[in-house]
N, C-alpha and C positions, 0 to 999 in steps of 0.2 A: 520586542519585535513587532513591526507593523505588518499585518497580513493584507496583501493587495488582492483585489477581486480577481486578478488573473492568475492566482495560485491554483494549480490543477487539483482537482478532487477526483479520486477514482470512483467509478460507477460501480454499483453492486453487480451489474451484469453487462459485460462488454458485448454480448450478443445483440444489445440494442443498437449497435453500430453495424448494421447488417449489409449495407449496400456494397461494401468493398472487402478485399482480402485483408488479412492481418497486416501485411506489409503496408498497404495504403492506410489502414486505420491507425498505425503507429507513426505516421508522419511522412511517408514517402511522397505524398502529394505536396506541392509547394505550399509553404505556410502563407506566402504572399503570391497570389497567382500572377502569371504573365511576366515574370522576371527571368530573362534568359540565363541559363546556366545554373539555376538553383535546384533543378530536379535531381541531379546526380548527388549533390550534397545531402539532400533530404533522404534519398534512398540509402546512402551510406549511414546516416545517423539512425534511420529506422532499423537497418540491419544490425548496427552496433547495439541498439537497445534490445532488439530481439535476442541477440546472443546473451546480453546481460541477464535477461529474464529466463533464459534457457529454452527459448522457443524459435530459434533461427530456422529450424526445420519445418516450421508451420507458416512461413511467410506467405505462401500462396493458398493457404486454407481460408475458409470463411469462418468468422468467429462462432457462428451457431454450430459448427461442426466440432468445436473444441469442448473439452470438459469444463466444468465450472471453475476449477482451479487454474486451468490454462487461460480462461477468459479473464479471470482476475489478474493474472500475471500480464496479460496484454493490456489491461486497463492501467496497471502501474507503469508499463512501458510507455503508453500514450502520455501519461503525466510527465514522464522523465524526458521525453524527446525535445521539449522546449527549454530544457536547462533551468528548471525552476529553483528558487532559493528555498522554497517550502513546499512539501507535498502533504496534502490532507488525505488520510486513509481512514474511512469510516467503516469500521467493522469488516475488514477485508476478508475475513474467514468465516463470517457468521452463517452464510448459506451453503457452505461447502460440506461435502461428505468428509468424514474424518481422515480418510486416506489422501485427500487432496490438499489438506491444510498445510502440510509440510513444505510443499513447493512454493506456496505463497509466502510463508514465513521465511523461507530461505532467501527469496528475492528481497524482502524487507531487511533481513539481516545483512545482505550485500550492500544495500543502500546505507544502512547504519555504519558499516565498515568504511564506506566512502565519505562519511561525515555529512550525509544528506540530512537536512533538518526536516523532520516529519512530525506531524500532529496525528497521532494514531489513537482511535478509540478501539478498545478490545476487551474481551473477557478472557483472553489467553494470558493469565497472570504470570506464569513461568516465563513466557516469551517476553512480556513487557518488562519483567525484572531483568532479563538478560540483555536487552538492547537499549533500554531507556537510560537517558541521563537524568531525566526528571519525570516524576509520576504525579499526576493530579487525579485524585479520587473524587468523582462526582456522584452525588446521590440526591434525589428529589430536585433535580435541576440546579443544584448549587455545588460549588466547590466545598467539599467537606475537609479535605486535607491535601497537602502537597509537600513534596520533598524529593530526596534522592530515592532510588529503589530500596536501598538499605533502610532508610528512615521509614518509608511507607510499609514495607513488607516485614521488617524485623521489629520495628518499634512504633506501631500505629498508636495514635493518640485518641482519636475519636471512637466512641462506642460503635458508631455506624460502620466505620472501616474495620474495626476488630470483628464485628459480627459478620461482615461480608467475607473477610479473609478466613474466618473459622468455617463458614459454610463452604467456601471454595475448597479449603483443605480437606474437609470431610468428603466432599464430592469426588475429589481427585485422589484422595489418600488410599 
């Protein structure tokens, strides 16, 4: 798969897009300005995306007034509004309080069920195992091992991956 530079990446903090409401941030404004008739289509698309991420009721809020988990879900929605072939998700739950992680993971689960291709970096091993078709384990800036979730989690080959999984299991066990 070739990754194009116009593949959306979710930001760590959707509040950085502060000038407009959630509806505008998710694409209600015309993607190409000054084209008659495009506004209604973009508003509908933005509303559909907000429903998908479970935040239709927040359309008129400003991102800074939302929780971190809601901001992440808005960021994922912004990425989806353009109809991408690939979405890059860089640690989408890393800065969230534990009680907010579930909402973000549920949105990603919905995308996986819709067969959206995603490149996801995460330390949520159980989640990765449940949604991934392929897992790539990186350590020290290099690919250490790759395979199906079953291969990676049940039959790790490298000492580095075995050590990582053992540490993770002890922590979560």
